[in-house]
Each structure stands twice: as structure tokens, then as C-alpha cells.
NUSEVEX-260244 format. One line per field, with one value per atom (N, C-alpha, C): x, y, z; atom name. Coordinates in nm, 2 decimals. Layout:
NUSEVEX-260244
px [X;...]
py [Y;...]
pz [Z;...]
at [CA;...]
end
This chain:
NUSEVEX-260244
px [-0.67;-0.75;-0.88;-0.87;-0.97;-1.07;-1.19;-1.31;-1.42;-1.42;-1.53;-1.50;-1.37;-1.34;-1.30;-1.32;-1.27;-1.43;-1.54;-1.63;-1.60;-1.56;-1.54;-1.44;-1.36;-1.14;-1.20;-1.29;-1.32;-1.45;-1.48;-1.60;-1.48;-1.40;-1.32;-1.27;-1.19;-1.12;-1.21;-1.35;-1.40;-1.45;-1.44;-1.44;-1.34;-1.26;-1.12;-1.14;-1.12;-1.16;-1.09;-1.17;-1.09;-1.01;-0.96;-0.82;-0.70;-0.72;-0.60;-0.59;-0.54;-0.56;-0.44;-0.35;-0.21;-0.28;-0.35;-0.40;-0.50;-0.59;-0.65;-0.61;-0.50;-0.45;-0.41;-0.34;-0.25;-0.40;-0.49;-0.58;-0.66;-0.67;-0.73;-0.66;-0.49;-0.40;-0.35;-0.40;-0.36;-0.49;-0.62;-0.72;-0.74;-0.73;-0.68;-0.60;-0.50;-0.38;-0.42;-0.46;-0.52;-0.62;-0.74;-0.82;-0.77;-0.70;-0.65;-0.52;-0.45;-0.42;-0.44;-0.58;-0.68;-0.74;-0.78;-0.83;-0.76;-0.61;-0.51;-0.49;-0.51;-0.48;-0.59;-0.70;-0.82;-0.79;-0.76;-0.75;-0.62;-0.54;-0.42;-0.37;-0.45;-0.43;-0.51;-0.44;-0.56;-0.58;-0.56;-0.57;-0.44;-0.46;-0.35;-0.36;-0.33;-0.34;-0.23;-0.22;-0.07;-0.06;-0.01;-0.01;0.12;0.16;0.30;0.44;0.42;0.53;0.50;0.38;0.38;0.30;0.30;0.21;0.12;-0.04;-0.06;-0.13;-0.10;-0.16;-0.14;-0.25;-0.24;-0.14;-0.10;0.01;0.03;0.16;0.20;0.29;0.25;0.40;0.52;0.57;0.65;0.75;0.66;0.67;0.74;0.72;0.72;0.85;0.94;1.08;1.09;1.08;1.09;0.98;0.89;0.82;0.86;0.92;1.00;1.11;1.21;1.30;1.30;1.19;1.23;1.13;1.10;0.96;0.97;1.05;0.96;1.08;1.22;1.38;1.46;1.40;1.30;1.18;1.09;0.93;0.99;0.95;0.94;0.88;0.93;0.86;0.75;0.74;0.62;0.51;0.51;0.47;0.39;0.47;0.44;0.33;0.36;0.27;0.15;0.17;0.00;-0.08;-0.02;-0.12;-0.10;-0.07;-0.09;-0.01;0.09;0.13;0.30;0.29;0.51;0.55;0.71;0.79;0.92;0.90;1.00;0.91;0.95;0.85;0.98;0.96;1.05;1.02;1.10;1.08;0.96;0.96;0.88;0.73;0.69;0.61;0.57;0.65;0.59;0.56;0.64;0.60;0.45;0.45;0.33;0.22;0.18;0.08;0.07;0.19;0.20;0.15;0.15;0.06;-0.04;-0.12;-0.22;-0.33;-0.28;-0.33;-0.36;-0.25;-0.31;-0.38;-0.39;-0.47;-0.63;-0.66;-0.74;-0.89;-1.00;-1.07;-1.19;-1.13;-1.22;-1.10;-1.04;-0.93;-0.85;-0.86;-0.80;-0.68;-0.56;-0.45;-0.32;-0.35;-0.24;-0.14;-0.03;0.10;0.09;0.19;0.19;0.39;0.40;0.55;0.57;0.70;0.76;0.82;0.82;0.88;1.00;1.05;1.23;1.17;1.04;1.02;1.04;1.05;1.02;0.87;0.86;0.74;0.74;0.64;0.65;0.52;0.40;0.31;0.18;0.07;0.00;-0.14;-0.25;-0.40;-0.50;-0.54;-0.63;-0.75;-0.81;-0.97;-0.99;-1.05;-1.04;-1.19;-1.15;-1.28;-1.46;-1.42;-1.56;-1.68;-1.77;-1.91;-1.93;-1.98;-2.02;-2.17;-2.27;-2.37;-2.44;-2.39;-2.42;-2.33;-2.25;-2.20;-2.10;-2.05;-1.95;-1.83;-1.71;-1.60;-1.51;-1.38;-1.29;-1.17;-1.15;-1.00;-0.92;-0.80;-0.65;-0.56;-0.50;-0.40;-0.27;-0.18;-0.01;0.12;0.15;0.29;0.40;0.47;0.57;0.69;0.72;0.80;0.74;0.83;0.81;0.81;0.92;0.94;0.81;0.74;0.63;0.51;0.50;0.39;0.41;0.24;0.23;0.28;0.27;0.30;0.16;0.04;-0.09;-0.14;0.00;0.02;-0.11;-0.11;-0.19;-0.34;-0.38;-0.52;-0.56;-0.47;-0.48;-0.53;-0.44;-0.47;-0.61;-0.66;-0.79;-0.89;-0.87;-0.98;-0.99;-0.88;-0.87;-0.94;-0.88;-0.92;-1.06;-1.16;-1.26;-1.38;-1.32;-1.38;-1.41;-1.25;-1.27;-1.37;-1.36;-1.45;-1.62;-1.65;-1.81;-1.79;-1.77;-1.77;-1.74;-1.65;-1.59;-1.64;-1.62;-1.69;-1.84;-1.89;-2.05;-2.04;-1.98;-2.02;-2.14;-2.18;-2.26;-2.17;-2.10;-2.06;-1.88;-1.80;-1.70;-1.65;-1.57;-1.54;-1.41;-1.34;-1.22;-1.21;-1.10;-1.07;-0.94;-0.96;-0.85;-0.76;-0.63;-0.61;-0.63;-0.71;-0.71;-0.58;-0.46;-0.35;-0.28;-0.38;-0.34;-0.43;-0.41;-0.50;-0.49;-0.36;-0.35;-0.41;-0.42;-0.50;-0.65;-0.72;-0.87;-0.89;-0.83;-0.84;-0.84;-0.72;-0.76;-0.88;-0.94;-1.05;-1.18;-1.21;-1.31;-1.30;-1.19;-1.17;-1.25;-1.22;-1.25;-1.40;-1.47;-1.59;-1.63;-1.54;-1.62;-1.62;-1.73;-1.80;-1.76;-1.75;-1.70;-1.89;-1.84;-1.96;-1.96;-1.81;-1.84;-1.70;-1.68;-1.53;-1.56;-1.41;-1.40;-1.29;-1.37;-1.29;-1.15;-1.03;-0.94;-0.90;-0.94;-0.95;-0.79;-0.69;-0.56;-0.47;-0.34;-0.26;-0.13;-0.05;0.02;0.13;0.21;0.32;0.28;0.26;0.24;0.05;0.02;-0.10;-0.19;-0.35;-0.44;-0.47;-0.55;-0.59;-0.73;-0.79;-0.92;-0.88;-0.98;-1.00;-1.11;-1.11;-1.22;-1.25;-1.40;-1.49;-1.56;-1.50;-1.57;-1.58;-1.70;-1.75;-1.80;-1.82;-1.87;-1.95;-2.11;-2.22;-2.23;-2.25;-2.28;-2.37;-2.48;-2.52;-2.42;-2.34;-2.27;-2.17;-2.08;-2.00;-2.04;-2.14;-2.25;-2.24;-2.28;-2.29;-2.15;-2.07;-1.91;-1.87;-1.90;-1.87;-1.97;-2.08;-2.16;-2.26;-2.27;-2.35;-2.49]
py [-0.64;-0.51;-0.49;-0.35;-0.29;-0.29;-0.40;-0.39;-0.31;-0.28;-0.19;-0.04;-0.02;0.11;0.12;0.03;0.04;0.13;0.10;0.22;0.34;0.37;0.54;0.58;0.53;0.54;0.56;0.47;0.51;0.62;0.62;0.74;0.87;0.86;1.00;1.01;0.92;0.88;0.98;0.94;1.02;1.15;1.23;1.35;1.42;1.38;1.43;1.43;1.58;1.54;1.45;1.42;1.28;1.31;1.45;1.49;1.50;1.44;1.46;1.34;1.27;1.07;1.02;1.07;1.09;1.12;1.23;1.26;1.21;1.14;1.04;0.89;0.84;0.77;0.78;0.91;0.96;0.94;1.00;1.03;0.87;0.78;0.68;0.61;0.61;0.52;0.56;0.73;0.81;0.77;0.83;0.75;0.61;0.49;0.36;0.33;0.40;0.39;0.44;0.58;0.64;0.56;0.51;0.42;0.31;0.22;0.10;0.15;0.24;0.28;0.30;0.37;0.43;0.27;0.20;0.06;0.00;-0.01;-0.09;-0.05;0.11;0.12;0.09;0.15;0.06;-0.05;-0.13;-0.29;-0.33;-0.22;-0.30;-0.22;-0.11;-0.04;-0.06;-0.05;-0.04;-0.17;-0.27;-0.41;-0.52;-0.53;-0.56;-0.63;-0.71;-0.78;-0.90;-0.88;-0.93;-1.06;-1.14;-1.25;-1.29;-1.27;-1.32;-1.29;-1.20;-1.08;-1.11;-1.20;-1.25;-1.14;-1.09;-0.96;-1.05;-0.99;-1.06;-0.90;-0.85;-0.76;-0.76;-0.64;-0.65;-0.65;-0.72;-0.71;-0.59;-0.52;-0.38;-0.44;-0.29;-0.36;-0.34;-0.28;-0.31;-0.43;-0.53;-0.66;-0.73;-0.70;-0.80;-0.88;-0.81;-0.91;-0.97;-0.94;-1.01;-1.12;-1.11;-1.22;-1.35;-1.28;-1.40;-1.47;-1.37;-1.41;-1.52;-1.47;-1.56;-1.72;-1.73;-1.83;-1.90;-1.86;-1.89;-1.93;-1.93;-1.93;-2.02;-2.18;-2.24;-2.26;-2.29;-2.30;-2.46;-2.45;-2.59;-2.72;-2.81;-2.93;-2.96;-2.96;-3.02;-2.90;-2.79;-2.66;-2.69;-2.76;-2.73;-2.89;-2.99;-3.10;-3.05;-3.00;-2.99;-2.88;-2.79;-2.69;-2.76;-2.85;-2.88;-2.80;-2.72;-2.65;-2.70;-2.63;-2.67;-2.60;-2.69;-2.60;-2.54;-2.47;-2.36;-2.28;-2.15;-2.06;-1.95;-1.88;-1.79;-1.63;-1.54;-1.40;-1.34;-1.39;-1.27;-1.35;-1.47;-1.52;-1.49;-1.52;-1.46;-1.32;-1.25;-1.07;-1.06;-1.12;-1.09;-1.13;-1.27;-1.29;-1.22;-1.16;-1.06;-0.96;-0.87;-0.75;-0.76;-0.91;-0.90;-0.90;-0.99;-1.00;-0.90;-0.78;-0.66;-0.57;-0.62;-0.54;-0.56;-0.68;-0.75;-0.74;-0.68;-0.61;-0.75;-0.84;-0.98;-1.05;-0.98;-1.09;-0.98;-1.06;-1.01;-1.08;-1.01;-1.07;-1.05;-1.11;-1.12;-1.20;-1.12;-1.19;-1.20;-1.31;-1.33;-1.34;-1.25;-1.19;-1.28;-1.32;-1.39;-1.25;-1.27;-1.18;-1.10;-1.17;-1.11;-1.10;-1.06;-0.93;-1.04;-1.15;-1.24;-1.29;-1.27;-1.36;-1.50;-1.57;-1.69;-1.74;-1.69;-1.72;-1.63;-1.68;-1.61;-1.65;-1.54;-1.61;-1.49;-1.59;-1.53;-1.55;-1.43;-1.49;-1.40;-1.50;-1.47;-1.52;-1.48;-1.55;-1.50;-1.40;-1.29;-1.28;-1.35;-1.32;-1.21;-1.10;-0.98;-0.99;-1.06;-1.06;-1.21;-1.29;-1.42;-1.41;-1.34;-1.29;-1.42;-1.47;-1.57;-1.57;-1.68;-1.64;-1.78;-1.80;-1.90;-1.86;-1.96;-1.91;-2.02;-1.96;-2.08;-1.94;-2.07;-2.00;-2.08;-2.06;-2.11;-2.08;-2.15;-2.16;-2.18;-2.10;-2.20;-2.22;-2.22;-2.31;-2.41;-2.51;-2.64;-2.57;-2.49;-2.42;-2.39;-2.32;-2.24;-2.30;-2.41;-2.49;-2.58;-2.61;-2.68;-2.56;-2.41;-2.29;-2.21;-2.25;-2.21;-2.11;-2.04;-1.98;-1.96;-2.09;-2.12;-2.11;-2.18;-2.16;-2.03;-1.93;-1.79;-1.73;-1.74;-1.69;-1.71;-1.82;-1.87;-1.82;-1.83;-1.77;-1.62;-1.53;-1.38;-1.40;-1.45;-1.42;-1.44;-1.56;-1.62;-1.47;-1.45;-1.31;-1.20;-1.18;-1.03;-1.08;-1.23;-1.22;-1.19;-1.24;-1.22;-1.08;-1.06;-0.88;-0.77;-0.80;-0.66;-0.70;-0.80;-0.78;-0.85;-0.90;-0.92;-1.01;-1.12;-1.26;-1.35;-1.40;-1.52;-1.68;-1.66;-1.82;-1.80;-1.92;-1.89;-2.04;-2.07;-2.19;-2.20;-2.36;-2.39;-2.53;-2.58;-2.75;-2.77;-2.93;-2.93;-3.10;-3.08;-3.26;-3.40;-3.46;-3.55;-3.58;-3.59;-3.61;-3.51;-3.39;-3.26;-3.27;-3.36;-3.37;-3.30;-3.21;-3.09;-2.99;-2.97;-2.85;-2.86;-3.01;-3.03;-3.01;-3.06;-3.03;-2.89;-2.82;-2.64;-2.64;-2.64;-2.59;-2.63;-2.70;-2.78;-2.74;-2.67;-2.59;-2.46;-2.39;-2.30;-2.27;-2.37;-2.41;-2.46;-2.46;-2.52;-2.67;-2.68;-2.81;-2.87;-3.01;-3.11;-3.12;-3.09;-3.07;-3.18;-3.20;-3.31;-3.35;-3.45;-3.51;-3.57;-3.53;-3.55;-3.65;-3.78;-3.90;-3.88;-3.91;-3.95;-3.85;-3.74;-3.58;-3.55;-3.59;-3.53;-3.67;-3.63;-3.68;-3.69;-3.76;-3.77;-3.82;-3.78;-3.89;-3.97;-4.13;-4.21;-4.25;-4.21;-4.21;-4.13;-4.14;-4.09;-4.07;-3.90;-3.87;-3.81;-3.78;-3.68;-3.55;-3.44;-3.33;-3.29;-3.26;-3.26;-3.08;-3.07;-2.94;-2.92;-2.76;-2.78;-2.62;-2.54;-2.44;-2.39;-2.28;-2.18;-2.09;-2.09;-1.99;-1.90;-1.78;-1.65;-1.70;-1.75;-1.79;-1.91;-2.00;-2.09;-2.01;-1.88;-1.81;-1.70;-1.69;-1.60;-1.68;-1.83;-1.90;-1.89;-1.92;-1.94;-1.82;-1.72;-1.60;-1.53;-1.59;-1.57;-1.43;-1.43;-1.31;-1.36]
pz [-0.35;-0.36;-0.29;-0.27;-0.20;-0.29;-0.28;-0.40;-0.37;-0.28;-0.18;-0.25;-0.28;-0.32;-0.42;-0.55;-0.68;-0.76;-0.69;-0.82;-0.76;-0.59;-0.59;-0.67;-0.68;-0.77;-0.91;-0.99;-1.11;-1.15;-1.04;-1.07;-1.06;-0.98;-0.99;-1.10;-1.13;-1.26;-1.40;-1.38;-1.50;-1.51;-1.39;-1.38;-1.42;-1.47;-1.53;-1.66;-1.74;-1.88;-1.95;-2.06;-2.11;-2.22;-2.27;-2.30;-2.26;-2.13;-2.03;-1.95;-2.05;-2.02;-1.90;-1.89;-1.79;-1.68;-1.67;-1.52;-1.51;-1.60;-1.54;-1.46;-1.55;-1.51;-1.32;-1.34;-1.20;-1.09;-1.10;-0.99;-0.96;-1.09;-1.01;-0.94;-0.99;-0.88;-0.75;-0.77;-0.64;-0.52;-0.60;-0.50;-0.46;-0.55;-0.51;-0.37;-0.44;-0.31;-0.20;-0.17;-0.05;-0.01;-0.03;0.02;0.06;0.01;0.06;0.17;0.21;0.29;0.39;0.37;0.48;0.54;0.49;0.50;0.57;0.54;0.63;0.73;0.80;0.90;0.98;0.96;1.01;1.06;0.96;0.99;1.10;1.09;1.19;1.32;1.34;1.45;1.58;1.69;1.81;1.88;1.83;1.88;1.94;2.07;2.13;2.27;2.30;2.41;2.47;2.59;2.70;2.80;2.80;2.89;2.90;3.05;3.08;2.98;2.92;2.83;2.71;2.70;2.53;2.48;2.35;2.33;2.20;2.20;2.03;2.00;1.88;1.85;1.65;1.62;1.49;1.42;1.30;1.20;1.16;1.12;1.07;0.95;0.84;0.72;0.76;0.89;0.94;1.00;0.97;1.08;0.95;0.84;0.75;0.75;0.73;0.70;0.82;0.95;1.07;1.05;1.00;1.01;0.91;0.77;0.73;0.80;0.83;0.86;1.02;1.07;1.22;1.18;1.08;1.08;0.91;0.83;0.70;0.63;0.74;0.63;0.72;0.73;0.66;0.76;0.71;0.81;0.87;1.01;1.09;1.01;1.01;1.00;1.00;1.18;1.21;1.18;1.16;1.12;0.99;0.89;0.77;0.77;0.85;0.89;0.88;1.03;1.11;1.04;0.98;0.85;0.73;0.68;0.55;0.44;0.48;0.38;0.37;0.24;0.20;0.30;0.29;0.39;0.36;0.21;0.13;0.08;0.16;0.07;0.03;-0.09;-0.11;-0.06;-0.03;0.07;-0.01;-0.16;-0.23;-0.19;-0.17;-0.16;0.01;0.09;0.16;0.21;0.13;0.16;0.08;-0.05;-0.10;0.00;0.07;0.13;0.26;0.29;0.42;0.38;0.27;0.21;0.20;0.14;0.11;0.22;0.36;0.45;0.53;0.52;0.61;0.54;0.41;0.32;0.29;0.31;0.28;0.37;0.31;0.43;0.49;0.43;0.49;0.59;0.63;0.72;0.86;0.99;1.06;1.07;1.09;1.10;1.22;1.33;1.42;1.45;1.50;1.52;1.67;1.75;1.81;1.84;1.95;1.99;2.16;2.11;2.27;2.38;2.49;2.57;2.52;2.44;2.37;2.24;2.20;2.11;1.94;1.98;1.85;1.83;1.66;1.62;1.62;1.71;1.71;1.69;1.62;1.61;1.54;1.49;1.44;1.48;1.47;1.47;1.36;1.27;1.16;1.21;1.16;1.09;0.97;0.89;0.73;0.69;0.54;0.46;0.56;0.59;0.66;0.58;0.59;0.52;0.59;0.57;0.66;0.66;0.54;0.54;0.64;0.62;0.72;0.86;0.83;0.99;1.03;0.91;0.94;0.91;0.96;0.93;0.95;0.90;0.92;1.02;1.12;1.18;1.18;1.22;1.20;1.30;1.34;1.44;1.43;1.45;1.44;1.52;1.61;1.67;1.60;1.57;1.46;1.52;1.64;1.69;1.81;1.83;1.93;2.12;2.09;2.19;2.28;2.19;2.24;2.30;2.25;2.25;2.41;2.45;2.59;2.68;2.65;2.79;2.77;2.73;2.77;2.65;2.52;2.47;2.34;2.34;2.17;2.25;2.37;2.48;2.45;2.51;2.54;2.42;2.32;2.18;2.09;2.13;2.08;2.12;2.28;2.32;2.27;2.33;2.27;2.15;2.04;1.92;1.90;1.98;1.96;2.01;2.15;2.22;2.09;2.01;1.90;1.81;1.82;1.68;1.64;1.81;1.87;1.92;1.97;2.09;1.98;1.89;1.82;1.70;1.63;1.49;1.48;1.59;1.61;1.50;1.49;1.44;1.50;1.43;1.45;1.45;1.39;1.36;1.31;1.37;1.38;1.35;1.25;1.23;1.19;1.17;1.16;1.12;1.04;1.05;1.09;1.15;1.20;1.19;1.15;1.10;1.24;1.19;1.32;1.33;1.31;1.40;1.46;1.47;1.58;1.67;1.75;1.89;1.98;1.98;2.10;2.03;1.95;1.89;1.90;1.88;1.91;2.04;2.14;2.26;2.28;2.25;2.28;2.22;2.09;2.06;2.15;2.14;2.26;2.36;2.44;2.54;2.56;2.40;2.37;2.34;2.32;2.28;2.11;2.09;1.95;1.96;1.86;1.86;1.71;1.73;1.58;1.51;1.40;1.32;1.15;1.18;1.08;1.06;0.99;0.95;0.80;0.72;0.59;0.61;0.57;0.60;0.49;0.54;0.46;0.35;0.40;0.31;0.27;0.34;0.35;0.30;0.34;0.32;0.43;0.53;0.65;0.58;0.51;0.48;0.40;0.46;0.30;0.36;0.48;0.54;0.51;0.48;0.46;0.63;0.64;0.76;0.73;0.84;0.83;0.88;0.82;0.83;0.91;1.03;1.14;1.12;1.09;1.10;1.22;1.26;1.38;1.42;1.52;1.50;1.63;1.67;1.78;1.72;1.80;1.75;1.84;1.80;1.90;2.03;2.03;2.17;2.26;2.20;2.25;2.33;2.25;2.32;2.41;2.41;2.51;2.63;2.61;2.75;2.81;2.71;2.78;2.88;2.83;2.88;3.02;2.98;3.09;3.07;2.94;2.90;2.86]
at [N;CA;C;N;CA;C;N;CA;C;N;CA;C;N;CA;C;N;CA;C;N;CA;C;N;CA;C;N;CA;C;N;CA;C;N;CA;C;N;CA;C;N;CA;C;N;CA;C;N;CA;C;N;CA;C;N;CA;C;N;CA;C;N;CA;C;N;CA;C;N;CA;C;N;CA;C;N;CA;C;N;CA;C;N;CA;C;N;CA;C;N;CA;C;N;CA;C;N;CA;C;N;CA;C;N;CA;C;N;CA;C;N;CA;C;N;CA;C;N;CA;C;N;CA;C;N;CA;C;N;CA;C;N;CA;C;N;CA;C;N;CA;C;N;CA;C;N;CA;C;N;CA;C;N;CA;C;N;CA;C;N;CA;C;N;CA;C;N;CA;C;N;CA;C;N;CA;C;N;CA;C;N;CA;C;N;CA;C;N;CA;C;N;CA;C;N;CA;C;N;CA;C;N;CA;C;N;CA;C;N;CA;C;N;CA;C;N;CA;C;N;CA;C;N;CA;C;N;CA;C;N;CA;C;N;CA;C;N;CA;C;N;CA;C;N;CA;C;N;CA;C;N;CA;C;N;CA;C;N;CA;C;N;CA;C;N;CA;C;N;CA;C;N;CA;C;N;CA;C;N;CA;C;N;CA;C;N;CA;C;N;CA;C;N;CA;C;N;CA;C;N;CA;C;N;CA;C;N;CA;C;N;CA;C;N;CA;C;N;CA;C;N;CA;C;N;CA;C;N;CA;C;N;CA;C;N;CA;C;N;CA;C;N;CA;C;N;CA;C;N;CA;C;N;CA;C;N;CA;C;N;CA;C;N;CA;C;N;CA;C;N;CA;C;N;CA;C;N;CA;C;N;CA;C;N;CA;C;N;CA;C;N;CA;C;N;CA;C;N;CA;C;N;CA;C;N;CA;C;N;CA;C;N;CA;C;N;CA;C;N;CA;C;N;CA;C;N;CA;C;N;CA;C;N;CA;C;N;CA;C;N;CA;C;N;CA;C;N;CA;C;N;CA;C;N;CA;C;N;CA;C;N;CA;C;N;CA;C;N;CA;C;N;CA;C;N;CA;C;N;CA;C;N;CA;C;N;CA;C;N;CA;C;N;CA;C;N;CA;C;N;CA;C;N;CA;C;N;CA;C;N;CA;C;N;CA;C;N;CA;C;N;CA;C;N;CA;C;N;CA;C;N;CA;C;N;CA;C;N;CA;C;N;CA;C;N;CA;C;N;CA;C;N;CA;C;N;CA;C;N;CA;C;N;CA;C;N;CA;C;N;CA;C;N;CA;C;N;CA;C;N;CA;C;N;CA;C;N;CA;C;N;CA;C;N;CA;C;N;CA;C;N;CA;C;N;CA;C;N;CA;C;N;CA;C;N;CA;C;N;CA;C;N;CA;C;N;CA;C;N;CA;C;N;CA;C;N;CA;C;N;CA;C;N;CA;C;N;CA;C;N;CA;C;N;CA;C;N;CA;C;N;CA;C;N;CA;C;N;CA;C;N;CA;C;N;CA;C;N;CA;C;N;CA;C;N;CA;C;N;CA;C;N;CA;C;N;CA;C;N;CA;C;N;CA;C;N;CA;C;N;CA;C;N;CA;C;N;CA;C;N;CA;C;N;CA;C;N;CA;C;N;CA;C;N;CA;C;N;CA;C;N;CA;C;N;CA;C;N;CA;C;N;CA;C;N;CA;C;N;CA;C;N;CA;C;N;CA;C;N;CA;C;N;CA;C;N;CA;C;N;CA;C;N;CA;C;N;CA;C;N;CA;C]
end
């Protein structure tokens, strides 16, 4: 829900005579829907980056069916292991997540496309606290064939730069499982530093594993970029 527009919608509802209850409801729904669509358009247009035929851009509503069909039916078992999510999702679950994500005012949702136009990954800034100027970051390449090509490193660095240069954040944080050493190296290369370790915080099959907390600050990013 677009919470920041809720008060505006309710105010407009009460400007109509209380004798016309049906009209009140129609105006409330129309105003809320219009504001949310405007916010979704603001969140989703205008951001696009390219590298060696790959494209990373803001997710659009029309990407929803492709997003599910190419990556969640079924989800790659290793992706589920590295991200800690379940292996099977219904289309309704994925569609609901997708639409919620592109309408969330505290989330930036980017999709990664291969040269042949398939969705092969996502990069997300979420849980944004605009007062503290901090956010969470996560990234996923859905297919093993796309790993080891530098695409993940490129997407991490592009998203990091977007967070600090465009969103003016002060802190960007993430967590990564201890058995995902490839991702740890990518994050460290991009300037993320280990801040803590939650020991035996997750399960990897029958074994326990650590959850590693990492972050990069605004000043550290500036040094990396030579600003």
C-alpha cells in the first residue's frame, strides 16, 4: 500500500456529501489507485544500464509473467540454497511479490536481462529508511550458466553506485551465508566490509552455517569512486 498517499485519499473522500456513500467509495478508490500508479511509474522508469549485451533496468508491470515463467517454475535448487528461500512458489505468490515490489515506495527493483532478452537475475535495494538514509541490498542470479561472467560484480557495483549517487544514502547493508564465498568476494571487491557474524544462524541441509553481516558507508564509497 502507498501509505504516504493514504491521508490524501481519505481527505478527498470526506469532501463529498455523506449522503452519497457510493460516490465516497468510488472517489476513495480512484484517488488511491491513481496515486499508486503515479508512484509506480516514478519508481520504474528511466533507470537502465548495459554491459556486453546484458541489460539491467527497473522492473515493469509487463515483466511479471516472464519473471515467473523463466525463473520460478521451478526455482533453481542452488539459488534456493544460497538465498535461504523455498524451492517451490505458486504463480500467485510470485505475481503478488512482483506487483508489491514495483509499488513499494521503499524499494528499488531491478531486473537483469541476458543478451537474448531472458530475465536472468535481479538486484534490489529495499527496507529504505529515508530518515537514517540507510537500506538493505540483495542480488540474485537465477541461473548457474550466468555466474562467473562478471555480471554479478557489475550489477553489484551499479546498484551500489545508484544507492549513493542517486538515492543519497549514507549506508547500504546486506547479509550473506558463510558457504557463499563467491558472493562474499564480490561484495568485498565492491567495498562492503564485514561488520558481524551471526554464528550458526541458518541451516544448510543437516549442517549449521553463519550469516555474515556486511555494509558500506557513503564516505567509503566516495573513496572508491575517487570523489
